[in-house]
C-alpha positions in Angstrom: 12.4 87.6 -5.2 9.8 88.7 -2.7 9.4 87.2 0.6 5.8 86.0 -0.4 7.4 84.2 -3.5 9.9 82.5 -1.4 7.4 81.3 1.0 5.4 79.8 -1.8 8.1 77.9 -3.3 10.2 77.0 -0.4 7.7 77.2 2.5 7.6 79.4 5.5 11.1 80.2 7.1 9.6 80.6 10.5 7.5 77.7 12.2 4.0 78.9 13.5 3.6 78.0 17.1 0.1 78.0 16.7 0.2 75.2 14.1 1.5 71.8 15.2 1.3 70.5 11.6 3.5 73.4 10.5 5.8 73.0 13.2 6.8 69.3 12.0 10.2 68.9 10.3 9.8 69.2 6.6 10.1 66.0 4.6 12.8 66.3 1.9 11.4 66.2 -1.9 13.3 63.1 -2.6 12.0 61.1 0.2 8.5 62.1 -0.5 9.2 60.9 -4.1 10.5 57.6 -2.8 7.3 57.2 -0.2 5.1 57.8 -3.3 6.7 55.4 -5.7 6.8 52.7 -3.0 3.0 53.3 -2.3 2.3 53.0 -6.1 4.3 49.7 -6.1 2.4 48.1 -3.1 -0.9 49.2 -4.9 0.3 47.5 -8.2 1.5 44.4 -6.2 -1.6 44.2 -4.2 -3.6 44.6 -7.6 -1.6 41.9 -9.0 -2.1 39.5 -6.0 -5.8 40.0 -6.2 -6.1 39.3 -9.7 -3.8 36.1 -9.4 -6.1 34.9 -6.6 -9.3 35.4 -8.5 -7.5 33.7 -11.5 -6.6 30.8 -9.3 -10.0 30.2 -7.8 -11.5 30.3 -11.3 -9.1 27.8 -12.6 -9.8 25.4 -9.6 -13.5 25.5 -10.1 -13.0 25.1 -13.9 -10.8 22.4 -13.5 -13.2 20.5 -10.9 -16.0 21.0 -13.3 -13.9 19.7 -16.2 -12.9 16.7 -14.2 -16.5 15.9 -13.4 -17.4 16.3 -16.9 -14.5 14.2 -18.3 -15.5 11.5 -15.9 -19.0 11.4 -17.1 -18.1 11.7 -20.6 -15.2 9.1 -20.5 -17.8 6.7 -18.9 -20.0 7.1 -22.2 -22.8 6.7 -20.1 -26.4 6.5 -21.7 -27.9 9.8 -21.3 -31.4 8.4 -20.6 -30.1 5.6 -18.3 -27.7 8.0 -16.3 -30.9 10.2 -15.3 -32.0 7.4 -13.2 -28.4 5.9 -12.5 -25.6 8.2 -12.7 -23.2 6.0 -11.5 -21.8 7.1 -7.9 -19.0 5.0 -6.2 -20.3 6.6 -2.8 -23.4 4.4 -3.3 -21.2 1.3 -3.3 -20.2 0.0 0.1 -16.2 -0.3 1.4 -15.1 -3.6 2.5 -12.3 -2.5 4.8 -12.5 -0.6 8.2 -9.5 1.6 7.3 -9.4 3.1 10.6 -8.1 6.6 11.0 -4.8 8.6 11.4 -1.6 6.6 10.4 -3.7 3.4 10.4 -5.9 4.7 7.7 -2.8 5.9 5.6 -1.1 2.4 6.1 -4.2 0.2 5.4 -4.9 2.0 2.0 -1.1 1.6 1.3 -1.6 -2.2 1.9 -4.6 -2.3 -0.4 -2.9 -0.3 -3.1 0.2 -2.8 -3.3 -2.3 -5.7 -3.3 -4.1 -4.1 -6.2 -1.0 -3.5 -8.1 0.0 -7.0 -7.6 -3.5 -8.4 -8.8 -3.6 -6.1 -11.7 -0.2 -7.4 -13.0 -1.2 -10.9 -12.7 -4.3 -10.2 -14.6 -2.6 -8.5 -17.4 0.0 -11.3 -17.6 -2.9 -14.0 -17.7 -4.5 -12.0 -20.5 -1.4 -11.7 -22.4 -0.4 -15.4 -21.8 -3.8 -16.3 -23.3 -3.5 -14.3 -26.4 0.0 -15.6 -27.0 -0.2 -19.2 -26.4 -4.0 -19.7 -27.4 -5.4 -19.5 -31.0 -8.7 -18.2 -30.2 -9.4 -16.7 -26.9 -12.6 -15.4 -26.1 -14.4 -13.6 -23.2 -18.0 -13.7 -21.9 -19.5 -11.0 -19.9 -22.4 -11.1 -17.5 -21.8 -7.3 -16.9 -21.4 -7.7 -13.1 -18.4 -6.0 -11.5 -15.6 -8.7 -11.9 -16.7 -8.7 -15.7 -16.1 -5.0 -15.6 -12.8 -5.4 -14.4 -11.6 -8.0 -17.0 -13.1 -6.0 -19.9 -11.3 -2.9 -18.7 -8.1 -4.9 -18.4 -8.5 -6.4 -21.9 -9.0 -2.8 -23.4 -6.0 -1.4 -21.4 -4.0 -4.2 -22.7 -5.1 -3.5 -26.3 -6.2 -6.9 -26.6 -9.9 -6.1 -27.8 -9.2 -6.6 -31.5 -7.8 -10.1 -30.6 -10.6 -11.1 -28.0 -14.1 -11.4 -29.0 -16.7 -10.2 -26.3 -19.7 -12.5 -26.3 -22.7 -11.6 -24.2 -25.8 -14.3 -23.8 -29.2 -12.5 -23.7 -31.8 -14.8 -21.8 -34.7 -12.4 -22.7 -35.3 -12.3 -19.2 -32.6 -9.8 -18.2 -33.1 -6.3 -16.6 -33.9 -3.7 -19.4 -30.7 -2.0 -17.8 -28.5 -4.8 -18.5 -29.0 -4.3 -22.3 -28.5 -0.5 -22.1 -25.4 -1.0 -20.2 -24.0 -3.3 -22.8 -24.6 -0.3 -25.3 -22.8 1.9 -22.7 -19.6 -0.4 -22.6 -19.4 -0.8 -26.5 -19.5 2.8 -26.7 -17.0 3.6 -23.9 -14.5 0.9 -25.1 -15.3 1.0 -28.9 -16.0 -2.7 -29.7 -19.2 -4.4 -30.6 -20.2 -7.4 -28.7 -21.5 -10.8 -30.1 -24.9 -11.4 -28.6 -26.4 -15.0 -28.4 -29.8 -16.0 -27.3 -32.5 -18.9 -27.4 -32.1 -20.6 -30.8 -35.0 -20.0 -33.1 -36.1 -16.8 -31.6 -35.4 -13.4 -33.1 -36.1 -11.2 -30.2 -37.7 -11.2 -26.7 -41.3 -10.6 -28.1 -40.7 -13.9 -30.5 -39.4 -15.8 -27.2 -42.6 -14.9 -25.3 -44.9 -15.9 -28.1 -43.0 -19.5 -28.5 -42.3 -20.2 -24.7 -44.3 -17.6 -22.7 -43.0 -15.2 -19.9 -42.9 -17.9 -17.4 -41.0 -20.8 -19.0 -38.5 -20.8 -16.5 -41.2 -21.7 -14.0 -42.2 -24.6 -15.9 -38.9 -26.4 -16.2 -35.9 -24.5 -15.0 -33.4 -27.0 -16.6 -35.1 -26.8 -19.8 -35.0 -23.3 -19.5 -31.6 -22.8 -18.5 -30.5 -25.1 -21.5 -32.5 -23.1 -24.0 -31.4 -19.7 -22.7 -28.2 -20.2 -21.2 -26.2 -23.3 -21.9 -27.2 -23.9 -25.3 -26.5 -20.2 -26.7 -23.1 -20.2 -24.8 -22.1 -23.7 -26.3 -23.2 -22.1 -29.9 -20.9 -19.1 -29.2 -17.8 -21.4 -28.2 -18.4 -23.6 -31.5 -18.9 -20.5 -33.5 -15.7 -18.8 -32.2 -14.1 -22.2 -32.1 -12.4 -20.9 -29.0 -9.7 -22.7 -27.0 -9.7 -20.3 -24.0 -13.0 -19.2 -22.5 -12.1 -16.3 -20.4 -14.7 -15.6 -17.8 -14.9 -13.7 -14.2 -15.7 -16.7 -11.9 -13.8 -16.3 -8.3 -13.4 -18.5 -5.3 -15.2 -16.1 -3.1 -18.1 -16.7 -4.8 -18.5 -20.0 -3.1 -20.3 -23.2 -3.6 -18.8 -24.9 -6.9 -16.3 -22.3 -7.3 -14.6 -22.5 -3.8 -11.7 -24.3 -5.3 -11.3 -22.7 -8.6 -8.0 -22.4 -10.5 -6.6 -19.7 -12.8 -5.9 -22.1 -15.7 -8.6 -24.8 -16.0 -8.3 -26.8 -19.1 -9.7 -24.5 -21.8 -11.2 -22.1 -19.5 -9.4 -18.9 -18.0 -10.3 -17.7 -14.8 -8.1 -14.8 -14.4 -9.8 -13.4 -11.2 -9.8 -16.5 -9.4 -7.8 -15.2 -6.3 -9.5 -11.9 -6.4 -12.1 -10.8 -3.9 -15.5 -8.8 -4.6 -13.8 -6.1 -2.8 -10.8 -6.2 -4.9 -13.0 -5.8 -8.0 -14.7 -2.5 -6.6 -11.1 -1.1 -5.6 -10.0 -1.8 -9.3 -13.4 -0.1 -10.4 -12.8 2.9 -8.2 -9.1 3.3 -9.0 -9.6 3.4 -12.7 -13.2 5.0 -12.9 -14.7 2.1 -14.9 -18.2 2.2 -15.9 -20.3 -0.4 -13.9 -24.0 -2.0 -14.1 -26.4 0.8 -13.1 -28.1 -1.4 -10.9 -25.3 -1.8 -8.5 -26.0 1.5 -7.3 -29.3 0.6 -5.9 -28.4 -2.5 -4.0 -28.0 -5.2 -6.5 -24.6 -7.0 -5.7 -24.9 -9.3 -8.7 -27.1 -9.2 -11.8 -29.0 -12.2 -13.4 -32.6 -12.8 -14.6 -35.3 -10.4 -13.4 -37.3 -13.3 -11.8 -34.6 -14.9 -9.7 -32.1 -11.6 -8.8 -32.8 -9.6 -5.5 -30.9 -6.7 -3.8 -28.4 -7.7 -1.0 -27.8 -5.9 2.1 -24.7 -3.8 1.9 -23.5 -5.6 5.1 -23.3 -8.9 3.1 -21.8 -7.7 -0.1 -18.3 -8.6 0.9 -18.7 -11.8 3.0 -17.7 -15.0 1.5 -20.3 -15.6 -1.1 -22.3 -12.8 -0.3 -22.0 -11.4 -3.7 -24.0 -13.9 -5.3 -26.5 -14.3 -2.5 -29.1 -12.6 -4.1 -28.9 -14.8 -7.3 -31.1 -17.8 -8.1 -33.8 -16.7 -5.4 -36.8 -19.4 -4.8 -35.0 -21.7 -7.3 -34.2 -25.3 -6.7 -32.4 -28.2 -8.6 -34.5 -31.2 -9.4 -32.8 -33.1 -6.6 -34.3 -30.4 -4.2 -31.0 -28.7 -3.4 -30.5 -24.8 -3.7 -29.7 -23.7 -7.1 -26.3 -21.8 -7.3 -25.3 -22.2 -10.9 -27.3 -21.7 -14.0 -25.7 -24.6 -15.8 -23.3 -22.7 -18.1 -20.2 -23.7 -16.2 -21.6 -26.8 -14.8 -23.0 -28.4 -18.0 -20.0 -27.0 -20.3 -16.8 -29.0 -19.8 -13.6 -27.1 -19.1 -11.6 -29.8 -20.7 -13.3 -29.7 -24.2 -15.9 -26.9 -24.0 -18.6 -29.2 -24.8 -22.2 -29.7 -23.1 -21.9 -32.7 -21.0 -25.3 -34.0 -22.1 -23.7 -34.2 -25.8 -20.7 -36.4 -24.3 -23.0 -39.0 -22.9 -24.8 -39.4 -26.1 
């Protein structure tokens, strides 16, 4: 083998004093292979980590979008109504100043325990009603407390055993009727709707009584559009247990309300308005669209106003926007429409009928 061939295969035998690179110790071949292998491994690991990071980010984004999508779909919101009222819990005030740091954590834990207790009681009342009463029924006015009860009835699997009754006064907000359809779609039930006797629809009611019948005689209006339809519902359903959403913190005639009241069941009697919203948030329950724009409670258009968020969770605050500019015949401020004051709890009959 010539010197040139030897140099080409094994490298020069002598270091070149003028070339510092050439003067460095030669790295063994096996070490070069190890280094190259490690470099390739590091490159592969780096690529894998980058891919995993990208996949994780995409999965997170997809999950977030899916959760938002499921939230909307699960509410079965009416697409037309949702354009104006998408239902955003951020628009609903909070009733508690949780504080910060450990205070916030502990206060929210207290609230969670309280809500668990209230939920357990609510479920027990509903199941007791179904097991001990013959024909329970639930009336909804589509307000926050009613949303709680309806959701609990559905979660308890009692929708087939408890008819859902709704009274259309023909003077309600259009959004109320649209929301009723949303609830029917969401929970899979068909409500039993009652209205003024002898009227086929709103236009028929207007043609017979006019749009301002409530201004002519509020008591006759209440009897025609609220009390009589409700009494008819109770008779037709032959109910011995009227489930409703009245609470003590509504104030006025409801301040001393019990849970079991003759043939009426008030399962939320000891709940607060804040408790209702805590439940709705926790379970992502569909609620009346007009709550988002300031209405704490919903009734007739002509007598319901928005309520300042600062008042919502005060005693009697929820209903402070109801029965505006309406007075009873004795001059006192109106706080009830007559459904619960005129229909007796012991036999579910209109008081006037009993007098006769």
